[in-house]
C-alpha positions as CSV (number, residue, x, y, z in Angstrom):
1,M,144.2,105.4,105.8
2,N,146.1,102.2,105.5
3,E,143.9,99.4,106.6
4,S,146.8,97.6,108.2
5,N,147.2,100.4,110.7
6,L,143.7,99.7,112.0
7,N,144.4,96.3,113.1
8,P,145.6,95.9,116.7
9,P,148.9,94.2,117.2
10,P,148.8,90.5,118.1
11,P,148.8,89.8,121.8
12,L,152.0,88.9,123.4
13,P,152.4,85.3,124.5
14,P,151.9,84.9,128.3
15,S,155.1,85.1,130.2
16,L,156.0,82.1,132.5
17,P,156.5,82.8,136.2
18,A,160.3,83.1,136.9
19,D,160.4,79.8,138.8
20,E,158.9,77.9,135.8
21,L,161.4,79.2,133.2
22,P,163.7,76.6,131.7
23,L,167.2,76.3,133.4
24,G,169.5,79.0,132.3
25,E,166.7,81.6,131.4
26,H,166.1,82.9,134.9
27,P,168.5,85.9,135.6
28,H,169.9,84.2,138.8
29,D,170.7,80.8,137.3
30,C,174.0,81.6,135.8
31,N,175.4,83.6,138.6
32,P,178.6,81.8,140.1
33,I,178.6,79.9,143.3
34,V,181.6,80.9,145.1
35,G,182.7,79.3,148.3
36,A,180.6,78.2,151.4
37,L,178.7,81.4,151.6
38,G,177.7,81.2,147.9
39,V,176.5,77.7,148.5
40,I,174.4,78.7,151.6
41,E,172.8,81.5,149.7
42,A,172.0,79.4,146.7
43,V,170.5,76.5,148.8
44,L,168.4,78.9,150.7
45,R,167.3,81.5,148.1
46,H,168.1,80.1,144.5
47,P,168.0,76.3,144.4
48,R,167.6,76.5,140.6
49,R,171.2,77.9,140.6
50,I,172.4,74.7,142.2
51,V,170.7,72.5,139.6
52,F,171.9,74.7,136.8
53,H,175.5,74.4,137.8
54,L,175.2,70.7,138.4
55,N,173.8,70.4,134.8
56,Q,176.9,72.1,133.4
57,G,179.0,68.9,133.9
58,S,182.5,70.6,134.2
59,A,181.5,72.2,137.6
60,T,179.6,69.2,139.0
61,G,182.4,67.7,141.0
62,R,183.4,71.0,142.5
63,L,179.8,71.9,143.6
64,V,179.1,68.4,145.1
65,G,182.3,68.9,147.1
66,L,181.2,72.3,148.4
67,L,177.8,71.0,149.3
68,L,179.1,68.0,151.2
69,A,181.7,70.2,152.9
70,V,179.1,72.5,154.1
71,A,176.8,69.8,155.3
72,L,179.7,68.1,157.2
73,V,180.8,71.2,159.0
74,F,177.2,72.1,160.0
75,I,176.4,68.6,161.3
76,A,179.6,68.5,163.3
77,V,178.7,71.7,164.9
78,Y,175.2,70.4,165.8
79,G,176.7,67.2,167.0
80,A,178.8,69.2,169.5
81,I,175.4,70.6,170.8
82,V,174.1,67.1,171.2
83,G,177.3,66.1,173.1
84,S,177.0,69.1,175.4
85,F,174.0,67.4,177.1
86,S,176.2,64.8,178.7
87,G,179.7,66.3,178.3
88,G,182.8,64.3,179.0
89,L,183.5,61.8,176.1
90,Q,180.4,63.0,174.3
91,W,182.0,66.3,173.5
92,W,184.0,64.7,170.7
93,A,182.3,61.3,170.3
94,A,178.8,62.6,169.5
95,P,179.9,65.1,166.7
96,L,182.2,62.2,165.2
97,K,179.5,59.7,165.2
98,I,176.7,61.9,164.0
99,T,178.9,63.2,161.1
100,G,179.9,59.7,160.2
101,G,176.3,58.5,160.4
102,L,175.3,61.2,157.9
103,V,178.1,60.3,155.5
104,V,177.2,56.5,155.8
105,T,173.5,57.3,155.3
106,A,174.2,59.3,152.1
107,A,176.6,56.6,150.8
108,I,174.0,53.8,151.5
109,C,171.1,55.7,149.9
110,L,172.9,57.2,146.9
111,P,172.7,54.1,144.6
112,S,169.0,53.6,145.2
113,L,168.4,57.3,144.5
114,Y,170.2,57.1,141.2
115,I,168.1,54.0,140.3
116,F,164.8,55.5,141.2
117,A,165.7,58.7,139.3
118,C,166.3,56.6,136.2
119,L,163.0,54.7,136.7
120,G,161.3,58.0,136.9
121,G,162.5,59.1,133.5
122,S,165.2,61.6,134.6
123,P,168.3,61.7,132.3
124,A,170.4,63.0,135.3
125,R,173.9,61.6,135.5
126,L,175.3,60.2,138.7
127,G,177.1,63.5,139.6
128,E,173.9,65.4,139.3
129,V,172.1,62.9,141.5
130,A,174.9,63.2,144.0
131,G,174.6,66.9,143.9
132,A,170.8,66.9,144.5
133,L,171.5,64.6,147.6
134,G,174.2,67.0,148.6
135,G,171.8,69.9,148.5
136,L,169.4,68.0,150.7
137,M,172.1,67.4,153.2
138,A,173.3,71.0,153.1
139,L,169.8,72.5,153.5
140,A,168.8,70.0,156.4
141,T,172.1,70.6,158.4
142,L,171.7,74.4,157.8
143,L,168.3,74.2,159.4
144,L,169.7,72.1,162.3
145,I,172.3,75.0,162.9
146,G,169.2,77.3,163.2
147,F,167.7,75.0,165.7
148,A,171.1,74.6,167.6
149,P,170.5,77.6,170.1
150,V,167.1,76.0,171.2
151,A,168.7,72.5,171.4
152,W,171.6,74.0,173.6
153,L,169.1,75.7,175.9
154,F,167.3,72.4,176.5
155,S,170.5,70.6,176.9
156,Q,171.5,72.8,179.7
157,S,168.3,73.0,181.6
158,T,167.0,69.4,181.5
159,Q,168.3,65.9,182.6
160,S,165.9,63.9,180.7
161,V,167.5,61.8,178.0
162,V,164.1,61.0,176.4
163,V,163.1,64.8,176.2
164,M,166.4,65.7,174.5
165,G,166.3,62.7,172.2
166,G,162.7,63.5,171.2
167,L,163.7,67.2,170.6
168,H,166.7,66.2,168.4
169,L,164.5,63.7,166.5
170,L,161.8,66.5,165.9
171,F,164.4,68.9,164.6
172,W,166.0,66.3,162.3
173,L,162.5,65.3,160.8
174,V,161.7,69.0,160.1
175,A,165.1,69.6,158.7
176,A,164.9,66.6,156.5
177,G,161.4,67.5,155.3
178,F,162.8,70.7,153.9
179,G,165.8,69.0,152.5
180,V,163.5,66.4,150.7
181,R,161.4,69.4,149.2
182,F,164.7,70.7,147.8
183,L,165.6,67.3,146.4
184,K,162.1,67.0,144.6
185,T,162.4,70.5,143.2
186,A,166.0,69.7,141.8
187,F,164.8,66.4,140.3
188,R,161.8,68.3,138.5
189,R,164.4,70.5,137.0
190,L,166.5,67.4,136.0
191,G,163.6,66.0,134.0
192,L,162.0,63.6,136.4
193,R,158.6,62.5,135.0
194,S,157.2,60.4,137.9
195,E,157.8,61.0,141.6
196,N,156.6,57.5,142.8
197,G,160.0,55.9,143.0
198,L,161.4,59.2,144.6
199,N,158.7,59.0,147.3
200,V,159.7,55.4,148.1
201,W,163.3,56.6,148.4
202,V,162.4,59.2,150.9
203,V,160.9,56.5,153.2
204,I,164.2,54.5,152.8
205,F,166.3,57.5,153.5
206,L,164.4,58.4,156.7
207,L,164.5,54.9,157.9
208,V,168.2,54.6,157.3
209,S,168.9,57.9,159.1
210,L,166.7,56.8,162.1
211,Q,168.4,53.5,162.3
212,M,171.7,55.3,162.7
213,T,170.4,56.5,166.1
214,A,170.4,53.0,167.3
215,A,173.5,51.9,165.3
216,L,175.7,54.6,166.7
217,R,174.2,54.8,170.2
218,P,174.8,56.4,172.7
219,L,174.4,59.8,171.1
220,V,172.4,61.8,173.7
221,G,173.1,59.9,176.9
222,P,176.3,59.6,178.8
223,G,179.0,57.7,177.0
224,D,182.0,57.7,179.4
225,K,181.4,54.2,180.7
226,E,180.1,52.7,177.5
227,P,181.7,51.5,174.1
228,L,181.7,54.1,171.4
229,L,179.7,51.6,169.3
230,P,177.2,49.0,170.5
231,R,178.4,45.5,170.6
232,P,177.1,42.9,168.1
233,E,174.9,41.3,170.6
234,D,173.3,44.6,171.5
235,K,171.9,45.3,167.9
236,K,168.5,46.8,168.1
237,F,165.8,48.3,165.7
238,F,165.6,52.0,166.3
239,V,162.0,51.8,167.7
240,A,163.0,49.2,170.3
241,H,166.0,51.4,171.2
242,W,163.7,54.3,171.8
243,F,161.3,52.3,173.9
244,D,164.1,50.8,175.9
245,S,165.5,54.4,176.6
246,M,162.1,55.6,177.8
247,D,161.8,52.5,180.0
248,A,165.3,53.0,181.5
249,Q,164.5,56.8,182.0
250,A,161.2,55.8,183.8
251,R,163.1,53.4,186.2
252,R,165.7,55.9,187.1
253,T,163.1,58.6,187.8
254,P,161.9,58.4,191.4
255,V,158.1,58.5,191.8
256,R,157.2,61.5,194.0
257,R,154.5,60.8,196.6
258,D,152.9,63.9,198.1
């Protein structure tokens, strides 16, 4: 008998988990992203697909535009839920200010995100970085849409500005947390070697978004007799604004004596 037939075949190399395969080798990576529904599915189920198409270059601008469009539509809808608490002018002022605040936050934070990505060793181009930020915004606003029925229920059953403001803040922090997880996953696929700078950027992004709650006030409370934006002499740090709102709520609430 041939001696070579007695030798067992060499073991196959261990296969990598699907999520650890290089971009383009996963069966779902190359599937096209068509329209808003395609963006939503990719953000929720196949974030690798987003990164793969951003990495193609020719499709980067279109995909970034789709991500931003989805995020703006969703945040405008959630802004209408915020405005439903007070009604009146806030029906259109709250969605307008919240949508504008998200756009301004992204524009302010994009340059520092690109710089930290470069310092972390990522070769990602500016378009890819903008796409990763767009994915964060799309996923976060999609989660806010999921929270919208709960927010609407509370807005129709309570008169407390503090309670509603705290609820919206909680929803935003949860949504932003999942968006940041998407961002970090995207940058790992884009060759980021160190996340130290990215972690600093996350803190900056959250601080800027929270400061928008003070810069664009009133968002939750009634705005019929107040300017759409605070006067220069009314500038406040967001923490001071929150404490002032709680103090004003406490003064308006009568103390019940049984």
